[in-house]
N, C-alpha and C positions, 0 to 999 in steps of 0.2 A: 330686512327685505331681501328676497332671493330673486336673482335675475331670471328671465324667461328660460334661458338654457339650463339654469340650475334646477328648475322645477320639473323639467322633463323627466320621464321615467328612466331610472338607471337600469333596473332589472326587477322582474316580478318578485324575486326573492328578497329584495331590499325595500324598506320604506324609509324615505328621507325625513329627517326632523328639522334640524337647524344648521346654519353655517357655523363651523368652528373657527375656520381661518381661510384667508384668501392669499394667493401668491401670484407671481408672474406667470406660472405655468398652469395653475389650477386652483381648485377649491376643495376644502376638507369639510365634510358634512358629519354631523352626528346622525346615525341611522339605526335601523332595527333589522336584524336578520330574522325574517319571519319564520323560517323553517325551524330554527333552533331557539327562537325567542331570546336573542342575545343582542345587547346594545353594542354597536361597533362604530368605528370611524371609517368613512369612505372618502378616498382621495380621487378626484375626477379631473382630467385634463380639460382645458378650455376647448370650445368648439374650434375646429380648424387646425388643432395641434395633433396631427395623426402620427401613425407609426413611422413615417418616413421623415418627419421633421426632427430638428435638433431636440426640441422639447420631448418628442416621443421617444427619441433615443435615450435621453436622460431618464425618462420615466421608466423605460425598460431596465436601465441600469439600477434604478432604485429597487425594483421588484427583484431583480436578480441578486442584488446585494443582501437583501434581508429575507427573501422568500423562503429559504431553507433553514434559517437560523431559528433556534428555540432557546433563547437565553433571557433570563429575568431582567437584564439591563439593556435589551434591544427590543424595540417594538415588534410585535408579532404580526405577520401577514396571514390572513385566513383564505383569501381568494383573490383572483385577478381575472378581468374579463374586459369586454367592450360593450358600451351601451348600444341601444338600438339605433342611435343616430351616429355611431362610429367613434365615440370618444372612449379613450382608455380610462380604466379606473381599477383601483384595488381596494380590498376590504381589509382593515387592520384592527388591532386591539384599540379599544377606546380607553384613553388614559385620563383619569380624573385627578387633576392636581395642577399646581402652578409650574411654570418653567423655572429652570435654574436662574434665569434672568431676574426673577423677582427676588431671589436671595442675593444675587450680585448687586442689585440696586440698593440693598441695605448693608452692604459690606462697609468696613471689615467685620467678620464674624469670628467666633472662637476657633482656634486652630483645630481642635478635635472635630468640630462639626464640618469645617472646610475639608479636611483630609478625608473624612468619612464619605462625603458627597463625591469628591473627585475620584476616590478609589473605586466607587461603584461605576462611575463614568468610564474609568479605565478598564474595568472588568468587561463592560460592553464593547469597548474598542478592541480588547484582546480577542473577543469572540469574532468580531468583524474581520480582524486581520488574519485570524486562523482560517477563516473561510475564504481568504484570498482577495479581500477587498480593502479599500481605503475610504474613509468617510469623506474627507477633503473639505468639510465645513463644520468643524467642531467649534461650537460656541454655546454660551449659556442658553440662548433661545432654542437650541436644538436638543435640549434635555428636559424631561418632565419629571417632577418629583411626585410620586404616588405613595399613598399610605402614610403611616406615622409610626414612631417608635421602632420596635423590632421589625415591623412589616414595611418600613419605609424602603423604597427603591428608586433609584435614578434610572430613567429609561431614555436611551438614545433614539432620536427620531430624525426624520427628514434626510434621507439618503440620496436626494436628487442629484448631488454632485459626486456621488461615490464613483470610484474608479477601480478596475481590476488591478491587483498587484502585478507590476510588470517584471520582466526578467532583467535584473541588474540596473536598468535605467529607470529613473523616476517617471511616473505617468504625467501627462500634460493636464494641468488643472483647467477647469472650465468656469471657475468662479470662486466664491468664498467670501469671508468677511475679514477685511483688512486688519481690524483690531486684534484678531486672533490667528493671523496667518504666520506660518513659519518663514524664516528668511528665504529658503529656496522657493517657497510659494510666492512670496512678495517680489523677488528679484527675477527669478527664472520661470515663474509660472509652472513649476514642477511640484508634484506631491508624491510622498511615499508614506509608509507606515509611521516613520519617525516624525512626519509633519503633523499627524494627528496627536502624537504624544506631546509635541511642542505646544500645540494649541491647548491641550488639557492643562499643561503646566502654567500657561498664561491665565487660564481661568482660575487656577488655584492661587496664583499670586494676587489676582484681583480680589478673591474672597478673603485672603489673609491681610492684605494691606489697604485695599480700597483704591489703590493706584493703578494706572494704566501705563502701558509701554509708550514712551515718547514717539511721536510720528516717524522720525527718521532713525530710530534706534532698534537694534535687534533684541537687546535684553531689557527687561523692565528693571526698576530699582528693587533690590532685595533687602534694603537696609532695615525695613520694618519687620523682618522675620528673625526672631531671636533664637529659635531652636537651631543649633548648629547641624544636627543630623538631618532635619527637614530641609534646611537650606542647601546642604550638599546634594540631597536627592533632587531638588528643584533645579540646581545648577546643571546637573547631569542631563536632566530632561530638556534644558534650554541650550544644550551644546550647539555651537554653530554648525558643526558637521553632523548630518543626520545619522551617520554610521556610529557616532560616539554616544548617541542617546540610548537609554534603555528601552526595552520593549514595553508595551502597555502593561503586560502582566507583571514585569519586574518593577516598574514604577509603582504599580498598585501595592505590591508587596513591601516596597520601601516605605510607602506612606503608612502602611499598617504595622511597620516595624517587624515584619516577618523575616526570618532567615531561611536559607535553603535547608530543606528537610533532608538531613543526611541519611535517614532511614529509607527514603524513597529511592526509586530507581535512578541510577546515575544518568545524567543527560548524555545523549548520543553525540559523539564528536562531529563537528561540522566539516571536518577535513577527511579526504579520501586516501591519505597517504600517497601511494604510487599508482593507484588504479584510476582510470579516467572517471570523470563525473558522468552521471546519467540524467535522464529526464526528470528524476525525482529530486535532483540537487539544484540549487540556485547558483548561477554563474556570476562571479564578481570580478571586476577589474578588466573586463573584455568588452565593454559597451561599444567602444569605437570599432573594434574588430568585427563585432557582431553586425553592426549596421553597415560596415563596408561590404560584407558579403550579402546581407539581406537586400541591399539596394541593387545588387547585380543579378538577382534571380529574376529572370524574365522568361516568359512563356517560350518554350521550344528553343532555349539557348542554354548551352552548358556553361558552368562556372567551375573553374579549377581552384580548389583550396589546397595550398601546399605549405609545408612547414618542416623545419628540421626535427629530428627525433627529440621527443621530450618537451615540446612546446605547448602541448594541450590541444591538438587539432581535434581529436575525438571528443574531448570535453566541450569545445566550442560548438560542435555540431549537435551533440546530444543534449547538453544542458543549456545551450544558448539558442541555436537556430530552430530546433524542434519546438520548444515552448513559444518562440516568436511566431512560427507558422500557426501553431494552435491558437494563439491570441488573435491572429489576423484571419482565422477561419479558413486557412488553406490546407487541404489534405496532403499528407506526405507519406512516404515509405522510406525507411532507413534500413540499410543492409551493410554490415561489416563483411567484406569479401572473404570468403573461404573457398576451398575447392568446390566446384559445382555452383558458383554464384549465380549463373543465369537461371538455373532451375529453382533455386531458393527465391530469387527475386520474382519469378513468375508466380510462385505459390503465394508470396506476400500480396501481389497485385490481384490475382484471380485464382483462388485455390483449385478450381477445376480446369484451368486452362492447360492445353496440351503443350504449349511452348511459351517462351517469353514474348515472341511476336504476337501470338494469339492473345495473351493477357493484355498487352498494350492496346491492341485493337479493341478489345472489349471495354477497357476503361475509356478510350477515346469515343466510342459509340455513345456513351452516356453523357458526353460533354462535360465531364468533371475536370477542372484544372487540377493538376497534380505536380508535386515536387518530389523527385526521386533523389535520395541522398545515398551515394555509394562511397563508403569509407574504406580505408586500408586497401586501396586499389593495387598497391605494390604486390599483394598476394596474387591477384589475377594476372598481373604483368609477369610475375616470376614463373607461374605455372602455365603460361601460354593461353589462358582463357580470355584475356582482356579484349582482343580485337573483335571476336564474335559478339561478346557481351556489349561492348561500346557501340559497335555498328548497329546492332538491333535497337538498343535503347535510344541512341541519339537520332535515329531516323524517325522516331515517333514524336508526337506533338506533346512533349512533356518538358517541364523545366528540370534541369539536372544539376546537382552539385557533386563534383568529383573530388574526393579527399585522397591525397596521395603524399607520401613522404617526399621531401624535396629532392633527394638524390634519384628519384624515379621520374621526375617531371619530363625529361627529354624522351624517355621511353614511352610515357603516356601519350605525349603529343604525336608520336610516330605510330601509335597503335591503331588509330582510327582515321578514316578519311574525313570524318566530320569535325575533327579537332584541327581546324585550319588555323593559319596564322591570324592572330588578333583575338583569339578566344579569351574571354576575361579570366584573369588570374588574380587571386588574392593570396598574398604571402602572409602567413601568420608568424610574426616575430615572437621572440620571448617577451615576457612581461617587462615593461619599463618600471621604474621605481614607483610611480604613482599608481599604476595598475596593480602592482604587487601589494602596495599599502592597502588598497581597497579589498584585494583578495584575502588579506589576513584579517583586517579590522572588521569588515562587514559581517562575515559569518560568526565571529565571536560576539559582536554587538547584538546580533539576533538572538543569542542565548544569554544576553545580559552580562557578558564577560568583557572586561576592558584590558587592553594591552598597554602597559606603562610606556610613555613616549620614548624614554631612553632605551628601553628594550627594543622597541620597534625600529629605531634608528640602527641599533647594533645588528639586529636580525637582517635588516635590509642590506647592510654592509656585507655581512657574511654570505648572504645569498648572491649578492652581486659578484663577490670574489669567486664564489664557487662557479657561477655561470661563466665568468671570464676564463677560469681555469679549464672549463670543458671545451671552450674554443669551437663550438659547433655553429655559432652564428657569425655571419660576416657583415652585419649591418654597420659596424663601426660605432655603435652607441656605447656610452660609458656603462650603462646598466643593462645587462641581459640576464633576467631572472627566470629560471625554468620552473614551471608549475609543479612538477613532481617533487622537486626539492622543497619548494614552499609548502606543499601539502604535507610532506613528511615532517617538516619542522613544526608546522602549526598543529598537527595531530599530537606530536610528542609534548608540546607545551600545554595543550588542552588537557591531556591525560595527567599532567603533573599537578594539576590543581587539586587541592583538598576539597571536600564536599562543601565547606562553608566559605570557600574563597571565590571572589568574583574579579580579582585583578591579577594578571600575570606579570611578574616583575623579573628584573635581571637575575634575582636570586634563584628563581625557578630555572632559568636558562643555564646558570652556572652549575646548579645541582645536576642538571642533565649532562653537563660536560661540554656544552656549546654545540655548534653545528657539526663539527667533526665526530663527536661522540654519538650524536643522534643518528648520523649516517652509518656509523660503525655498528651501533646496536641493531640497526635495520639489517646490516650485513649478516650478523650472527643469527638473527631471527630467520632470515631467508635461508641460510645454509642449514639451519636446524630443521626446516620444513622439507628439505630434499630427502629422497630415499637414499639409503646408504650407497647404492650403486652410482646414483647421480652425484652424490657428494664426492665420491672418488674422482669422477670426471671433472667436477668443478675444481677440485684440488690441483689436478694436473693442468687445467686451463689457466688457473691463476698463476701457477709457476711460469707459464709462458708470457703472461700479461703484466708481470711486475719485474722491473729491471734490477740489476745488481746494485744500482744507485738508489734503490727504494722509491722509484717513481714508476709511473705507468708506461707501458710499452704499447706500440701500435703493431698489431699482427694481422696479416690477411687471413681470411677465413680458411683458405686452403692450407696455409702454414699451420694453423691450429688443428685442422683435420689430419694433416700428415703427422703432427707431433703426438696427438692423443688418440686419434681414431684407430691406430693399429692395435691398441690394447682393448678398446671399448667399442669400436665400430663407429662409422661415420654418422649413423642415425642418432646414436646416443650423444655424440658431440654437438650436433646441431640442435637437438632437443634441449640440452642444458644451456647452450648459448641463448636460445629463445627464452628460457625460463629466467636466466640472469638479466637479460635485456628487459623482460616484462617487469621485473622488480627493480629496474633502473640501477643495477650495479655496474653494468657495462653498456657501452653505446656503440652503435654500428654506423660507420661512414662508408662512402664509396668514392673511389678515385674517378677521374674523368673517363676512364675506359670501363667503368662500371664494376670494378673488382671490389667486393666488400671487405672491409677491415673492421677490427674490433679493438676497443681499449676500455680501461676503467672509466667511469663517468667523472671521477675526480681524484686528484693526487692524494687527498686526505684518506682515501680508502687504502692506499698502498701499505702503510704501516700496520693497519688493522688486519689486512689480509695476510701479511707476513706473520703477524702474531698468531692468527688462526692456523696458518700452515705449520708454524713451529710446534704448537700444541698438538695438532693433528698428527704430524710426522713423528713427534716424540712418543706419543702413545702407541703409534703403529710400530715404531722401532722396538719399544719396550716389549710389546706383545710378541713380536717376531723372535726377539732374543729369549724370551721365556719359553717359547715352543722349542727353540734350538737346544736349550738347556735340558728340557725333558727328553728330547731325542738322544742327547749325548749320554745321559745316565741310564737310559733304558737298556735292560738285558733281554735276551731272546725270550726267556720264560718269566721275566718280571718287568713289564713295561711301567715307566713312570708316568702314570696317567694324569691328565689335567683335572682340576676341580670344576665344579659347576660354574663358579664365578669366573674362572679363567676361560672356560668355553664361551661364556656370555661376552667377555671382552673380545675374544677372537672373532665372534660373529659381527662385531662392529666394522671389521675391515674385510669386506668381500674381496676375494682374489689373493689374499695373503697366503693362504694354505697352498694354492696352486703355484705361486711364485716360489715358495720354499720347497715344494715338491720337485720342481725342476732343479733347484739347487742341490737337494739332498740325494737325488737319484744318481748324481755324478760320483757319490761316495760308494764304491763297490763293497766296502765293509759294513754299510748300513743294514741293520736288521729290521728296524722300524722306519717307515717313511712318515712324513707329516700327515698324510691323509689317513694311513692305517692307524696311527697313534690317536688321532682325533676321533676316528670312528670307535676305537676301543674305549676311549675316555667317555664317550657319550653312552655306550652300553653300560659301563661301570656306574655312571651317575644314575641311570634308570634303575639298575639293580639295587643300589643303596636306598633309593627312595622307596622301592617296594618293600624292603626289609623294615625300614623305619615306619612305613605305613602299617605293616602287619603288627609290629610291636605296639604302635600307638593304639590300634584297635583293641588289643588284649588289655592294655592299661585302662582304657576307657571302660571296658566291660567289668573290670575288677572294681573300679571306683564308682560305677553307676549306682550300685545298691546303696552305698554309703551316703551319697548326696541326693538321692531321689526325693526324699521328703523335703529337703531344703529347696530344691528346684521347683517343686510343686507350689510351695508357699511363695517363692519368688515370682512364679508365673502369675499367681493371683494378684500380687502387688503390682506387677507390670500392667496387667489388664486394667486395674483400677486407675493407675496413673495415666494410661493411654486412652481412657474412656472407651474401652473395648466392650461391646455388647454382643449378644447372640441372636441370630434369626434362623427360622426354618423357612425354606423357600420352596414354593410349589409353582412350577411353570407348565402350562398346557397351551396347546396350539388350537386355533379355530380357523374355520374357513367361512367365506361369505357366499350367500346365494340369495336369490329371490324366491319367495314362496308363491303359491298359486295365486294369491291376491296381489302379487307384485311388491310385497313388503320385503325389506332387507332383513335377513336373519343370519345369525352367526352360530355355527355348529362345531362341537368338539371334534378334533381330528387327532388320532394317535400320531405322535412325533417322537420316535425312539432315538433320533439323532440330536435332540436338543442339547445344547451346551451353552455356557455363558461365561462372561468375564466381567469384572468390576473395574470401574474407572472413577478417578477423582474428577470433580468439576474443573474445567479449564480456568487458568488464572485470570485471563482477560475476558472470558465469557462464561460465567458460572452456570449458565443454562445450557452449556454444551459439555460433552465428555472431553476430558483432557487426557492426561497420561494414566496408564494402568495403575491401579492401587497397589502400592508396594507391599512386600510380604510382612513388614512389621506392623501393618494396619489391617491385615486381612489373612484369615486362615480358612481354607475350605472345610466343609463338613463331610458327612457320610451321604453318598449319593445312591439312589435307586430309581427305578421306573415302576410306576403303578398305573396300569391301563393307559399306557401311552403318555403319561404325565411325569415330568421330571420332578423328583422330590429330593431335596438335600437338606439335612438337618444338622444343627449344631455349628452353623457357620459363624465364625468370630469376625467382627468387623467394627471399625471405629464408628461411633455415633456421629450423626450429621447427615449431609447430603452426599449422594453418589449417583453413578449412572450404571445401568445394567445393559450390556450388549448381548443379545440372544442370537445364536447361530443355529444352523441345522433346521430351518423352518420348513421342512418337507419340500425341498427343491433347491435351486441355486439362485440366491439373491443376497442383497446386502443385509447386515444384521438389523434386528429391531432394537431401537435405543429407547430405554424407559428411564425417566428420572426417578430416583428413589429419594423421597424427601423425608427428613427427620428420622433417620435410622436410629434405633435405640442405642443408648450408651451403656456404661457399666452398671447403672442402676437396675437395668433389666437383664443382667447377665444370667441370673439363676432361673429366670422364666423367659425363655426365648420367644420372641414375637414371630407369629406366622405371617408371611407375606405371600399372597396369592396373585399371580400374574398370568394373564392370558395374552398371548402374542399371535399375530396373524401369520398364517402360512404364506409361502411365496405366492401361491395362487390368489390368496386374499389380497396381498399387496398389489397384484396385477389386475384385480377385479375392476371392470369398467374403465380400463385405461386404453389409450390410443397410441399407437407407435408413430413417431415422427422420424422418418429415415434420415440418415446422415447426408450431409451435403450443404452447399452454400445457399444463402438467402440474403435478401436486402434488409439490413437493419437500419433503423433510424430514418432521418430525413422527414420532410413534410408529408410524404406519402401521396396516395391517390384514393379519393379526392384530396387535394391539398389541405392540410390542417390550417385553420385560421390563425393559429398561434405564431406561425412563422418559424424559420429555421433557428433563430436565436434561442428559442425555448425548448428545442428538441434535440435528441442525440444526433450527432453527425452521421449522415448516411454513409454506409460502407457495406461491402459484401463480406459476410462472415461465414466461415465454414464450421458448422457445428457437428459434433458426433451424434449418433442416433440416441434418442431418448424416448421414454414413454411419458405421457401426461394424462392426468385424470380427464375423462371425457366431460364430466360436469364439475361444477364447483362442489366443495365438500358439503354433503347434505347433513341435516340434523340427525338422520338415522345412522349415518356412518360415524359421525363424531360421537354419538352416544355410546358406541362400543368402546371407544377410548375413555370417554368421561366416566364410565361406570367404575373405573379403577382410580377414582379420585383419591382414595386413602393412600395410594402408592405415590402418585405423581403430583397431586394437588392442582391439576388443571381442571377447571370447572366449566361446565356448560351453563352459562348464565341463563336464568329464566327470562322469557320474553314478557314484557309488560302487557297490560290489557289491550293497549292500542295496537300491539304487535302480536297478539295471541295467535293469529292465523299464520304468522311467519314461523311458528314453531312446528309446523307440519313436517312429517318425516321426509318428504321429498322437496322441502324448501332448502335453499342454501343456508349453511350455518353462518350467521353474521355476528357482528359485535365481537369478533375474534381479534385480539391484539396479535402482533407479529410473533411474539414469543410462543404463545399457545398454538398458533397455526404451525409454526415450525416444529414444535414438540409433537403434534399430531402426525405430521408427515414423517418425522424420524421414527415414530412408533411403528409406522408401516414400512420402515426400511427405505424411505424415500426422503425427499427434501422439497422445499419450496422451489418452484422453477426460477431460473434466472430471468432477467428482463428480456434477454435475447431469445431464450427458449419460448417464453410466452409470445413474443412477437412472431417467431417463426410458426408457432402453432396457428396463429391467426392468418398470416400472409401466405404461408406455404413457401417451399423452396423455389429455386430457379427452375426446377423440374418438378412437375406434379407426380403423385403416386402412380398415375397411369403411364408415366414416361414422357408425356407431352410437355412442351415448355409452358411455364406459368404465364398466362396472358396478362396478369395483373400482379407482378411480384412486389409492388409497393402498396398494395391495397391497405386501406385503413379500416375497412369493414369486411367481415368474413365472406359475405355472399358474393356470387360470381356474376353480378350484372356486368354489362359491358357498355360504358365504363362503370365501375362500381360507384354507387351513390349512397348518400345517407337517406334512409327512408323516413317516413313520418314516424318518429320515435313514439309519439303518443299512440299511434296505431299498434306498435309492438306491445306497449303497456296494456292497451285496451284488450288486445287479443289474449295476453297473459291473464288479465283479470277475468275474462270470460272463461278461459280454461280452468281457472281456479274457482269458478262458480261464485264470484263476488259481484254483486250488483252495485256498480258505481256509475254515477251520472256523468254527463259530458264534461263537466268542470271539476270532477272529483280529483282530489290530489292523493294518489295512492301513498300510504304510509308504511309500506312493507315490501319486501321482495316478492317474487312470484316463483312457482315451482320450477325446478331446473328443466331446461329443454322446452319451455312453454312456447317459444317462438321458433318454429323449424328453420326459418331463414337465417337465424343467428347460429349458423353451423359452418365451420371452416372446411377447407378442402380435405382435411384429414378426418373430419367428423367430430371435432371438438366443439361443444356448444357453449353458449352464453359468454363468449369472450367480449362481445360488444356491449352486452347489457347485464341486467340483474344486479350483481354486486361487483364493486371494484375488488381487485384481487392483490393480495400481498405477493411480492417476489423476494428472492433471496438477496437482491442487490441493496447495498447501503452505501452511504457516503464514507469514503476512505479517509482515515487520518493520515497525516503526513508520514508517520512511521509505519503505515500499513497495518496497524493493529486493529483488532475489533473494538468497537465503541458502542456500549449499550444505548447511549443517548442519541447516536447519529440517526438521521432520518432514513427510513426505508422506502423503497420504491413500490408504489401501487400502479397497476395497469387496468385499463378498460373502463367502460361506462357503468352506470348504475341506475336503479329505478328512481332515485331520489331527485337528482338535479341534472341528468343528462338529457338535453333536448336534441332534436334533429340537427340543429345548427352546431351543437357542441360535440356531437358524437365523434366526428373524425378527429377532433382535437383530443378527446379523452383516450381514444385508442392509440394515438400517436405519441402521447405525452408520457414521460416517466414522472409520475406525480409523487413527490416526496411527502411522507407523513411521519409523525412521531411513532416509533414502534409500539408505544403504549396506547395508541388510539383504539377505542372500541366504539365504532359507529355501526348503526344498523344497516348501512349500505356498504360495509367493507367485509369481505370474506376471503377465501383462498381456494386453491387447488394444489395438488402435489405433482411432482415430476420425479423421474428416476433415470439416470444415465444407464445405457445398456452396456453393462460390463460384467465380468465374472465376480462371483461372491468374494468378499474380503474375509478370508478364513484366518483364524488365529495361527500364529506360527507354531505353537505347540499347545496340545491339550493338557489340561490338568489330569 
């Protein structure tokens, strides 16, 4: 029996059937999606639990956690909305099968069965963690077993307690099931990804033994698990410290007895060596420091973050504070000070602002709370820009974090009248021993790597001793560990692992030579990166910074400039000092009177620097003596010239010839000087090479006849082994125009400048062009032009897929990119295949496009009228400055797409036929729908364009801050294109009805249109630039997609669609559809999803050299 509130209508698209489950927050129904005839499950919140309640918040967390995931072991969400009486609901996959609890109730079960089930559960958790979420309530009742045999899958459900992965600090738990909670969840009410892994291990133990964890014990009994390998894997997953547990994916691999694939790409090091962390990195070991500064960020008050050199101040701000602000929904601007900092900060705040003061006023007028983070303020203090910058910034109503090196704090506080006594200061000390432990162990654990305990203790001791020797911190603590040295050591240890190793031991450390050797190798690598001129400056600086007792010396900057600058210039000395400091080889300190001084970062560097100086100076002296010898034995008419190898060695020591020139000119009897002898030697080497080249040519001509037949046969054998085939290529250009009846036609155009290049598919995106096809897999043929068509015959190319880029399309524009599928191999070498390609001219690419001028616009936010989704589901509002671009006035039409699809045999992109119910949608002027993302992108690139970005699409709808007329945009946040004041969502059924009438379709009042309508059918759906159908007709693909952690392309990642459609966009939903970045699988082919193309306004990308 269903309650009254349960029987009320959810949505016309859904027909409820029966109740599947009830919980404290809501009810789960079995239902039917009427439009697509699909059985689904619908989860609905109880009456009274709205968006602002705790239940509503958790409900949104659940949708956010799994709404964009598409994984076989995670329940899929199809839709989310609000009922007519204000209750939240979402539509998800209907799972037919028992929960894992049914299997647990019958435990123990066979180990193979238990590990197979839990491995699938871990696969789902790995996907959840990769998306940035924690389940927080992993238990048997929250996993459903569907299918049987090879089709069996375990599906993770009920994400109501899920949490967003935090930065370094575990998230606060809001519930859970005690029998399956991790220790940190039980005791501290905290959860992280390792908590989910612990819960999965408890489920596995229950399945294997039938026993449960005693009430007050952290670990269950493992006596019943006989398999030693399985037991070790479980013990690791049940580690007390979450940082010591494997990731979900590594635990799953361990259960399947899989080893690391050495043939695959090497995992990326989690350490940054001596460069600061960025927003893409996770900060470990600084949770307390992060929260100390986060608590002090108050509106309109500055906070000073100060630290000695090398303590990780920039890493804390970028990898700690910025993600913290993102998670709390506070907008921020970060700037590392350089000359012109005020101008750069103004551009970051408001791209079109005339000054920093103007930019701050514009931000304040919108009432947006803002945190400005100014880092490396010592630069602005040193060049005299700090006072004006700080006075302007601190007078505004913004929260400000000021990052400055500790020896500049007094100058900072004196630089602005707003930095009065009592301004909050947070001093960042070096890492303590516990913080350093987390900073080493946690990044490794995230990659499934374990550090042996005895090595960890030894490494922490060495880092502590190194920090104590640096003497930069005066906290008096026993352990002062500096992050750059920790990162350098951690990176070296990670790189020392073999492909199949997962534990770093003392043996690895000893093979590297310990801490001193790691730092020393870094020294040699850094010096090897320097240009030869800078390396000479570094040599002389090190001579000043190492004492005769083989320890480091402290020298003032002026002393170093006086000692070295006379030969190399003051600028070169300061440039090399900055480079060596950036690579943490030397450290800068200042005395009480502000005089800067320099020293090596550690005494262990001194002997390695001396060794490098010895080798460097020995080679230099040997080279100088060699040149002196040649000068002494040279006669006026018979100079003893140097060989090519000797000249190459001499080039390694810039300035050496000039030094010897001064020395040798003192000899009145000298006939040859170092410079004249070197010049004569170079001419002699060039002459000898010319003679050798001429002789070689003659020899080759003599032997060519003898070996010609053998080479021809060898060529054929190479072609066969390399699968080289032959093709004849015909490329012609066409233009687009409308005939007298208004139909789109394409006409041949002579294009005498056509040229092309061949590219291999990209490694991470095989549907895109990668690098140019190398010469060993491609040989051009004989080229000619026939009636304006490029004809090239006898082209040799390896069989398989490739991409053709065609340039010179009668005008200046980007190349046309055409996929070449299934090029012939060696089997068709004797009979070349003819490939005919028609490419659009530049004017055809620009046909029926609209120019969107450069300038700022308002991106994201709830918009106007406000989207009913709320800010949590929408991009953060910000003013974005876009370069000019053109965008198709309409969505891609069937007629336009047909021009591309006619070349199916070349690219295999097909225009699918419309079914009987959608026959009318196949009209020439209807939008091409049922396009997946890859086909839409291929079409746009064929035109030399691309899919618009989400930002370009929204600017085309909203307009810029300034309209094309030059007047201010009265509605810069509009969610609908029309210019009502204020903009409103019209009767969308009226739009559809008008479109239907225009298309001469007779539909009744209650008819449900099952197809799109002709482009431009509703004149009101036209933006300020003249772009039509952005609000309606079909939803449109954009170029945006979910980024992987490593920033690489992922074919499976969801792509963003924008805009409304004819199928399910009502008047009430229109402003949400136009404001939302709606993620979909890139392989989706729906009748209400299409696309349009865009093109940045820039010069043609012409090949560097023509064939």
